[in-house]
C-alpha positions as a printed Julia matrix, in Angstrom:
58×3 Matrix{Float64}:
  -1.35  18.33  -62.18
  -0.2   21.29  -64.02
  -3.92  23.62  -64.89
  -5.05  24.16  -68.34
  -5.2   26.97  -68.66
  -6.88  28.58  -72.04
  -6.68  26.68  -76.19
  -5.22  29.41  -78.9
  -7.38  29.22  -82.07
  -4.52  28.43  -84.64
  -7.1   27.7   -87.42
  -5.9   24.1   -87.06
  -8.36  21.09  -86.49
  -8.39  18.31  -84.1
  -9.71  14.12  -85.25
 -11.44  12.34  -81.15
 -10.81   8.87  -81.5
 -12.3    5.96  -79.03
  -9.55   5.13  -76.56
 -11.07   1.69  -77.73
 -10.6    1.5   -81.37
  -6.99   3.72  -81.17
  -5.26   0.52  -78.18
  -6.68  -1.86  -80.98
  -4.79  -0.04  -83.37
  -1.32  -0.82  -81.65
  -0.26   2.62  -82.84
   2.22   5.34  -80.35
   1.41   6.51  -76.61
  -0.75   9.2   -75.72
   0.69  12.36  -74.53
  -1.58  12.79  -71.43
  -3.61  16.19  -71.94
  -6.14  17.71  -69.23
  -8.05  19.42  -71.81
 -12.11  19.46  -72.21
 -13.37  19.77  -75.28
 -16.85  20.78  -76.39
 -18.89  19.52  -78.73
 -21.05  21.75  -81.76
 -23.78  19.48  -80.23
 -22.99  20.77  -76.73
 -21.84  17.33  -75.82
 -18.5   17.87  -73.38
 -15.09  15.19  -73.94
 -11.87  14.91  -71.66
  -9.33  13.3   -73.99
  -7.28  11.68  -71.85
  -4.15  12.2   -74.37
  -2.85  13.33  -77.84
  -1.19  11.96  -80.68
   1.31  13.28  -83.12
   2.23  12.33  -86.25
   0.56   9.37  -86.7
   0.52   8.54  -90.53
  -2.68   7.45  -92.33
  -3.46   5.41  -95.76
  -5.57   7.08  -98.33
């Protein structure tokens, strides 16, 4: 596995979603990632993938 060395802050935000919710929506496949995210409450999340260009109905 490749080593992830840094995450650039380019002024964007991310949203986390529970895996079972994502699977229940039957959307596109996730792109694997080796990212570790520290949240505002100091808890740590290790996402299994990244979804891009997902349409959201408001």
